[in-house]
py3Dmol code that shows the C-alpha trace and the ligand (Angstrom):
import py3Dmol

protein = """\
ATOM      1  CA  MET A   1       4.711 -16.154  12.376  1.00  0.00           C
ATOM      2  CA  GLU A   2       8.154 -17.318  11.393  1.00  0.00           C
ATOM      3  CA  LYS A   3      10.385 -16.892   8.378  1.00  0.00           C
ATOM      4  CA  SER A   4      12.660 -19.726   7.303  1.00  0.00           C
ATOM      5  CA  LEU A   5      15.284 -20.244   4.621  1.00  0.00           C
ATOM      6  CA  VAL A   6      14.972 -23.015   2.064  1.00  0.00           C
ATOM      7  CA  LEU A   7      17.706 -23.735  -0.467  1.00  0.00           C
ATOM      8  CA  ILE A   8      16.674 -25.819  -3.427  1.00  0.00           C
ATOM      9  CA  LYS A   9      20.021 -27.479  -4.053  1.00  0.00           C
ATOM     10  CA  PRO A  10      21.754 -28.211  -7.391  1.00  0.00           C
ATOM     11  CA  ASP A  11      20.449 -31.805  -7.573  1.00  0.00           C
ATOM     12  CA  ALA A  12      16.809 -30.609  -7.460  1.00  0.00           C
ATOM     13  CA  LEU A  13      17.337 -27.988 -10.185  1.00  0.00           C
ATOM     14  CA  GLN A  14      19.242 -30.435 -12.364  1.00  0.00           C
ATOM     15  CA  ARG A  15      16.463 -32.998 -12.010  1.00  0.00           C
ATOM     16  CA  GLY A  16      13.792 -30.444 -12.920  1.00  0.00           C
ATOM     17  CA  ILE A  17      11.712 -30.926  -9.781  1.00  0.00           C
ATOM     18  CA  THR A  18      11.976 -27.371  -8.435  1.00  0.00           C
ATOM     19  CA  GLY A  19       8.334 -26.629  -9.272  1.00  0.00           C
ATOM     20  CA  ASP A  20       7.100 -29.780  -7.525  1.00  0.00           C
ATOM     21  CA  ILE A  21       9.038 -28.877  -4.400  1.00  0.00           C
ATOM     22  CA  ILE A  22       7.762 -25.302  -4.292  1.00  0.00           C
ATOM     23  CA  THR A  23       4.203 -26.524  -4.878  1.00  0.00           C
ATOM     24  CA  ARG A  24       4.398 -28.646  -1.719  1.00  0.00           C
ATOM     25  CA  PHE A  25       5.271 -25.597   0.354  1.00  0.00           C
ATOM     26  CA  GLU A  26       2.599 -23.465  -1.295  1.00  0.00           C
ATOM     27  CA  LYS A  27      -0.075 -26.148  -0.851  1.00  0.00           C
ATOM     28  CA  VAL A  28       0.187 -26.112   2.934  1.00  0.00           C
ATOM     29  CA  GLY A  29      -0.150 -22.323   2.892  1.00  0.00           C
ATOM     30  CA  LEU A  30       3.439 -21.163   3.338  1.00  0.00           C
ATOM     31  CA  LYS A  31       3.986 -17.754   1.767  1.00  0.00           C
ATOM     32  CA  ILE A  32       6.978 -17.103  -0.504  1.00  0.00           C
ATOM     33  CA  VAL A  33       8.369 -13.785   0.722  1.00  0.00           C
ATOM     34  CA  GLY A  34      11.785 -14.007  -0.955  1.00  0.00           C
ATOM     35  CA  ALA A  35      13.202 -15.890  -3.941  1.00  0.00           C
ATOM     36  CA  LYS A  36      16.444 -15.762  -5.898  1.00  0.00           C
ATOM     37  CA  MET A  37      18.452 -17.955  -8.232  1.00  0.00           C
ATOM     38  CA  ILE A  38      22.132 -17.805  -7.457  1.00  0.00           C
ATOM     39  CA  VAL A  39      25.461 -19.573  -7.893  1.00  0.00           C
ATOM     40  CA  ALA A  40      26.599 -19.209  -4.300  1.00  0.00           C
ATOM     41  CA  PRO A  41      30.055 -17.657  -3.887  1.00  0.00           C
ATOM     42  CA  GLU A  42      32.409 -19.780  -1.753  1.00  0.00           C
ATOM     43  CA  GLU A  43      32.487 -17.129   0.984  1.00  0.00           C
ATOM     44  CA  LEU A  44      28.698 -17.195   1.332  1.00  0.00           C
ATOM     45  CA  ALA A  45      28.647 -21.009   1.315  1.00  0.00           C
ATOM     46  CA  ASN A  46      31.254 -21.070   4.100  1.00  0.00           C
ATOM     47  CA  LYS A  47      29.130 -18.700   6.168  1.00  0.00           C
ATOM     48  CA  HIS A  48      26.062 -20.848   5.570  1.00  0.00           C
ATOM     49  CA  TYR A  49      27.930 -24.018   6.587  1.00  0.00           C
ATOM     50  CA  PRO A  50      30.168 -22.491   9.287  1.00  0.00           C
ATOM     51  CA  LYS A  51      33.300 -24.461  10.147  1.00  0.00           C
ATOM     52  CA  ASP A  52      33.506 -22.787  13.546  1.00  0.00           C
ATOM     53  CA  ARG A  53      29.973 -23.729  14.670  1.00  0.00           C
ATOM     54  CA  GLU A  54      30.994 -26.682  16.811  1.00  0.00           C
ATOM     55  CA  GLU A  55      27.393 -27.839  17.317  1.00  0.00           C
ATOM     56  CA  PHE A  56      26.766 -28.056  13.553  1.00  0.00           C
ATOM     57  CA  ILE A  57      30.107 -29.687  12.647  1.00  0.00           C
ATOM     58  CA  VAL A  58      30.190 -32.213  15.516  1.00  0.00           C
ATOM     59  CA  GLY A  59      26.431 -32.838  15.061  1.00  0.00           C
ATOM     60  CA  MET A  60      26.934 -33.818  11.408  1.00  0.00           C
ATOM     61  CA  GLY A  61      29.901 -35.993  12.401  1.00  0.00           C
ATOM     62  CA  ASN A  62      27.904 -37.755  15.110  1.00  0.00           C
ATOM     63  CA  LYS A  63      24.941 -38.328  12.777  1.00  0.00           C
ATOM     64  CA  THR A  64      27.333 -39.981  10.310  1.00  0.00           C
ATOM     65  CA  LEU A  65      28.876 -42.152  13.050  1.00  0.00           C
ATOM     66  CA  GLU A  66      25.450 -43.261  14.328  1.00  0.00           C
ATOM     67  CA  ASN A  67      24.403 -44.149  10.834  1.00  0.00           C
ATOM     68  CA  TYR A  68      27.575 -46.188  10.257  1.00  0.00           C
ATOM     69  CA  LYS A  69      27.114 -47.994  13.553  1.00  0.00           C
ATOM     70  CA  GLU A  70      23.580 -48.947  12.560  1.00  0.00           C
ATOM     71  CA  GLN A  71      24.839 -50.311   9.255  1.00  0.00           C
ATOM     72  CA  GLY A  72      27.833 -52.065  10.797  1.00  0.00           C
ATOM     73  CA  ILE A  73      30.276 -49.942   8.769  1.00  0.00           C
ATOM     74  CA  ASP A  74      33.703 -49.012  10.136  1.00  0.00           C
ATOM     75  CA  PRO A  75      34.098 -45.204   9.746  1.00  0.00           C
ATOM     76  CA  VAL A  76      37.887 -45.480   9.864  1.00  0.00           C
ATOM     77  CA  GLU A  77      37.849 -47.723   6.809  1.00  0.00           C
ATOM     78  CA  ILE A  78      35.785 -45.282   4.742  1.00  0.00           C
ATOM     79  CA  LEU A  79      36.674 -41.856   6.139  1.00  0.00           C
ATOM     80  CA  GLY A  80      40.020 -42.591   7.792  1.00  0.00           C
ATOM     81  CA  THR A  81      38.792 -41.414  11.221  1.00  0.00           C
ATOM     82  CA  ASP A  82      36.098 -41.892  13.850  1.00  0.00           C
ATOM     83  CA  ASP A  83      36.474 -38.386  15.280  1.00  0.00           C
ATOM     84  CA  PRO A  84      33.089 -36.611  14.869  1.00  0.00           C
ATOM     85  CA  LYS A  85      34.702 -33.188  14.458  1.00  0.00           C
ATOM     86  CA  LYS A  86      37.071 -34.368  11.711  1.00  0.00           C
ATOM     87  CA  ILE A  87      34.191 -36.115   9.936  1.00  0.00           C
ATOM     88  CA  GLY A  88      32.016 -32.980  10.289  1.00  0.00           C
ATOM     89  CA  LEU A  89      34.749 -30.796   8.795  1.00  0.00           C
ATOM     90  CA  GLU A  90      35.185 -33.184   5.883  1.00  0.00           C
ATOM     91  CA  LEU A  91      31.416 -33.079   5.254  1.00  0.00           C
ATOM     92  CA  GLN A  92      31.484 -29.269   5.448  1.00  0.00           C
ATOM     93  CA  SER A  93      34.038 -29.081   2.627  1.00  0.00           C
ATOM     94  CA  TRP A  94      31.920 -31.398   0.439  1.00  0.00           C
ATOM     95  CA  LEU A  95      28.829 -29.280   1.166  1.00  0.00           C
ATOM     96  CA  VAL A  96      30.579 -26.046   0.184  1.00  0.00           C
ATOM     97  CA  GLU A  97      31.909 -27.633  -3.004  1.00  0.00           C
ATOM     98  CA  PHE A  98      28.465 -28.955  -3.965  1.00  0.00           C
ATOM     99  CA  ILE A  99      26.414 -25.871  -3.127  1.00  0.00           C
ATOM    100  CA  THR A 100      28.782 -23.618  -5.138  1.00  0.00           C
ATOM    101  CA  SER A 101      29.017 -26.000  -8.118  1.00  0.00           C
ATOM    102  CA  SER A 102      25.798 -25.053  -9.904  1.00  0.00           C
ATOM    103  CA  PRO A 103      22.821 -22.672  -9.520  1.00  0.00           C
ATOM    104  CA  ILE A 104      20.508 -23.044  -6.571  1.00  0.00           C
ATOM    105  CA  LEU A 105      17.210 -21.398  -5.704  1.00  0.00           C
ATOM    106  CA  ALA A 106      17.057 -19.619  -2.357  1.00  0.00           C
ATOM    107  CA  LEU A 107      13.622 -19.051  -0.837  1.00  0.00           C
ATOM    108  CA  VAL A 108      12.303 -17.399   2.274  1.00  0.00           C
ATOM    109  CA  LEU A 109       8.990 -18.897   3.342  1.00  0.00           C
ATOM    110  CA  GLU A 110       6.702 -17.450   5.977  1.00  0.00           C
ATOM    111  CA  GLY A 111       3.918 -18.889   8.070  1.00  0.00           C
ATOM    112  CA  PRO A 112       2.885 -20.001  11.549  1.00  0.00           C
ATOM    113  CA  HIS A 113       5.506 -22.495  12.820  1.00  0.00           C
ATOM    114  CA  ALA A 114       7.126 -22.231   9.374  1.00  0.00           C
ATOM    115  CA  ILE A 115      10.443 -23.729  10.518  1.00  0.00           C
ATOM    116  CA  GLU A 116       8.860 -26.892  11.937  1.00  0.00           C
ATOM    117  CA  VAL A 117       6.366 -27.251   9.092  1.00  0.00           C
ATOM    118  CA  ILE A 118       9.108 -26.953   6.451  1.00  0.00           C
ATOM    119  CA  ARG A 119      11.316 -29.515   8.230  1.00  0.00           C
ATOM    120  CA  LYS A 120       8.323 -31.869   8.381  1.00  0.00           C
ATOM    121  CA  LEU A 121       7.658 -31.457   4.647  1.00  0.00           C
ATOM    122  CA  ALA A 122      11.387 -31.857   3.859  1.00  0.00           C
ATOM    123  CA  GLY A 123      11.712 -35.146   5.740  1.00  0.00           C
ATOM    124  CA  PHE A 124      14.679 -36.788   7.442  1.00  0.00           C
ATOM    125  CA  THR A 125      18.220 -36.004   6.269  1.00  0.00           C
ATOM    126  CA  LEU A 126      18.902 -39.549   5.077  1.00  0.00           C
ATOM    127  CA  PRO A 127      16.653 -40.385   2.114  1.00  0.00           C
ATOM    128  CA  SER A 128      16.329 -44.014   3.251  1.00  0.00           C
ATOM    129  CA  LYS A 129      14.813 -42.829   6.512  1.00  0.00           C
ATOM    130  CA  ALA A 130      12.702 -39.990   5.098  1.00  0.00           C
ATOM    131  CA  GLU A 131       9.016 -40.890   5.263  1.00  0.00           C
ATOM    132  CA  PRO A 132       6.957 -41.275   2.098  1.00  0.00           C
ATOM    133  CA  GLY A 133       4.994 -38.067   1.556  1.00  0.00           C
ATOM    134  CA  THR A 134       7.982 -35.901   2.430  1.00  0.00           C
ATOM    135  CA  ILE A 135      10.075 -34.210  -0.265  1.00  0.00           C
ATOM    136  CA  ARG A 136      13.164 -36.281   0.518  1.00  0.00           C
ATOM    137  CA  GLY A 137      11.118 -39.450   1.016  1.00  0.00           C
ATOM    138  CA  ASP A 138       9.326 -39.081  -2.303  1.00  0.00           C
ATOM    139  CA  TYR A 139      12.109 -37.760  -4.512  1.00  0.00           C
ATOM    140  CA  SER A 140      15.446 -39.086  -3.257  1.00  0.00           C
ATOM    141  CA  PHE A 141      17.103 -42.428  -2.581  1.00  0.00           C
ATOM    142  CA  ASP A 142      20.765 -41.532  -2.172  1.00  0.00           C
ATOM    143  CA  SER A 143      22.783 -43.478   0.413  1.00  0.00           C
ATOM    144  CA  SER A 144      25.053 -41.903   3.017  1.00  0.00           C
ATOM    145  CA  SER A 145      27.693 -44.614   2.792  1.00  0.00           C
ATOM    146  CA  TYR A 146      27.770 -44.377  -0.994  1.00  0.00           C
ATOM    147  CA  ALA A 147      27.967 -40.568  -0.735  1.00  0.00           C
ATOM    148  CA  ASN A 148      30.802 -40.826   1.794  1.00  0.00           C
ATOM    149  CA  ILE A 149      32.793 -43.221  -0.386  1.00  0.00           C
ATOM    150  CA  SER A 150      32.295 -40.784  -3.291  1.00  0.00           C
ATOM    151  CA  LYS A 151      33.343 -37.886  -1.011  1.00  0.00           C
ATOM    152  CA  ARG A 152      30.236 -35.796  -1.638  1.00  0.00           C
ATOM    153  CA  PRO A 153      27.190 -34.759   0.397  1.00  0.00           C
ATOM    154  CA  ILE A 154      24.051 -36.880   0.343  1.00  0.00           C
ATOM    155  CA  ARG A 155      21.871 -35.605  -2.485  1.00  0.00           C
ATOM    156  CA  ASN A 156      18.737 -34.810  -0.547  1.00  0.00           C
ATOM    157  CA  LEU A 157      17.456 -31.897  -2.644  1.00  0.00           C
ATOM    158  CA  ILE A 158      16.875 -29.136  -0.126  1.00  0.00           C
ATOM    159  CA  HIS A 159      18.247 -27.319   2.864  1.00  0.00           C
ATOM    160  CA  ALA A 160      15.815 -25.980   5.461  1.00  0.00           C
ATOM    161  CA  SER A 161      16.691 -23.946   8.564  1.00  0.00           C
ATOM    162  CA  GLY A 162      16.715 -26.141  11.666  1.00  0.00           C
ATOM    163  CA  ASN A 163      15.560 -23.727  14.368  1.00  0.00           C
ATOM    164  CA  LEU A 164      14.614 -20.099  15.003  1.00  0.00           C
ATOM    165  CA  GLU A 165      18.171 -18.912  15.636  1.00  0.00           C
ATOM    166  CA  GLU A 166      19.440 -20.632  12.494  1.00  0.00           C
ATOM    167  CA  ALA A 167      16.514 -19.290  10.454  1.00  0.00           C
ATOM    168  CA  GLU A 168      17.109 -15.677  11.519  1.00  0.00           C
ATOM    169  CA  PHE A 169      20.809 -15.979  10.746  1.00  0.00           C
ATOM    170  CA  GLU A 170      20.304 -17.711   7.385  1.00  0.00           C
ATOM    171  CA  VAL A 171      17.527 -15.394   6.141  1.00  0.00           C
ATOM    172  CA  GLY A 172      19.793 -12.405   6.905  1.00  0.00           C
ATOM    173  CA  LEU A 173      22.741 -14.098   5.231  1.00  0.00           C
ATOM    174  CA  TRP A 174      21.034 -14.811   1.905  1.00  0.00           C
ATOM    175  CA  PHE A 175      18.582 -11.871   1.670  1.00  0.00           C
ATOM    176  CA  THR A 176      18.674  -8.138   2.309  1.00  0.00           C
ATOM    177  CA  PRO A 177      15.525  -6.615   3.887  1.00  0.00           C
ATOM    178  CA  GLN A 178      14.712  -5.048   0.478  1.00  0.00           C
ATOM    179  CA  GLU A 179      14.633  -8.507  -1.096  1.00  0.00           C
ATOM    180  CA  LEU A 180      11.853  -9.660   1.232  1.00  0.00           C
ATOM    181  CA  PHE A 181       8.240  -8.848   0.384  1.00  0.00           C
ATOM    182  CA  ASP A 182       4.946  -8.589   2.189  1.00  0.00           C
ATOM    183  CA  TYR A 183       1.506  -9.308   0.779  1.00  0.00           C
ATOM    184  CA  GLU A 184      -1.637 -11.037   1.932  1.00  0.00           C
ATOM    185  CA  THR A 185      -2.387 -14.624   0.968  1.00  0.00           C
ATOM    186  CA  ILE A 186      -5.753 -16.336   0.976  1.00  0.00           C
ATOM    187  CA  HIS A 187      -4.507 -18.581   3.814  1.00  0.00           C
ATOM    188  CA  GLN A 188      -3.885 -15.576   6.037  1.00  0.00           C
ATOM    189  CA  ARG A 189      -7.399 -14.309   5.384  1.00  0.00           C
ATOM    190  CA  HIS A 190      -8.847 -17.713   6.303  1.00  0.00           C
ATOM    191  CA  MET A 191      -6.967 -17.719   9.580  1.00  0.00           C
ATOM    192  CA  THR A 192      -8.102 -14.277  10.653  1.00  0.00           C
ATOM    193  CA  VAL A 193     -11.882 -14.508   9.973  1.00  0.00           C
TER     194      VAL A 193
END
"""
ligand_1 = """\
28
GDP
P 19.768 -31.397 7.264
O 19.538 -30.235 8.202
O 18.642 -32.400 7.305
O 20.063 -30.971 5.846
O 21.050 -32.209 7.799
P 22.468 -31.759 8.415
O 22.484 -30.319 8.804
O 22.844 -32.775 9.452
O 23.471 -31.990 7.194
C 23.614 -31.046 6.167
C 23.730 -31.773 4.847
O 24.936 -32.565 4.857
C 22.629 -32.784 4.546
O 21.480 -32.195 3.999
C 23.325 -33.723 3.577
O 23.327 -33.205 2.254
C 24.744 -33.741 4.098
N 24.978 -34.885 5.000
C 24.468 -35.059 6.246
N 24.883 -36.210 6.785
C 25.718 -36.785 5.864
C 26.473 -37.997 5.824
O 26.478 -38.816 6.748
N 27.217 -38.214 4.703
C 27.229 -37.352 3.638
N 27.992 -37.674 2.592
N 26.518 -36.224 3.634
C 25.760 -35.935 4.727
"""
view = py3Dmol.view(width=600, height=400)
view.addModel(protein, "pdb")
view.setStyle({"model": 0}, {"cartoon": {"style": "trace"}})
view.addModel(ligand_1, "xyz")
view.setStyle({"model": 1}, {"stick": {}})
view.zoomTo()
view.show()
């Protein structure tokens, strides 16, 4: 059993597709054990997207560079640099600005292999590469190069914890133990008989 954090980002709330997204998680059997609507304070957003987590910052920068290479775009022309760390830090500031700009819905979902299952349902980061049937593949078509030119994050509707370590950290960051609940779902009963 794992718990994972999902943030339904401002674009999903503003488009009125929050219910559809939650339904997809519920349909596979994931249990909602925490839920809150919040305008994230900047401090919380900076902890969620930590500037000092090299792996996260450089990882985002490298993903952007790879994507540009594939599309034959010169990163220096659009972002003024081809340094993955500098690009990652720039993306981090856009993410903090976006996530704090409007209400979001934070969820903790629980289930066997919840982290992997949620990432599968969410789909690939870039909407153009997210498979049909996934949340991002079915509901988003934003482009990374267009987002970069506009100096904003790709609008891809949700955040989902990437691994166990990240999930434990993020669940603890957004929820107190008292805000998490336990109850039995029909899916649990089916798995134990
Ligand atoms: P995720 O775990 O699939 O959300 O992807 P990442 O952790 O790599 O990136 C975090 C968020 O940053 C993504 O969900 C996007 O909103 C945004 N993002 C990622 N890559 C890019 C990019 O190349 N350009 C822009 N503008 N935003 C990006």
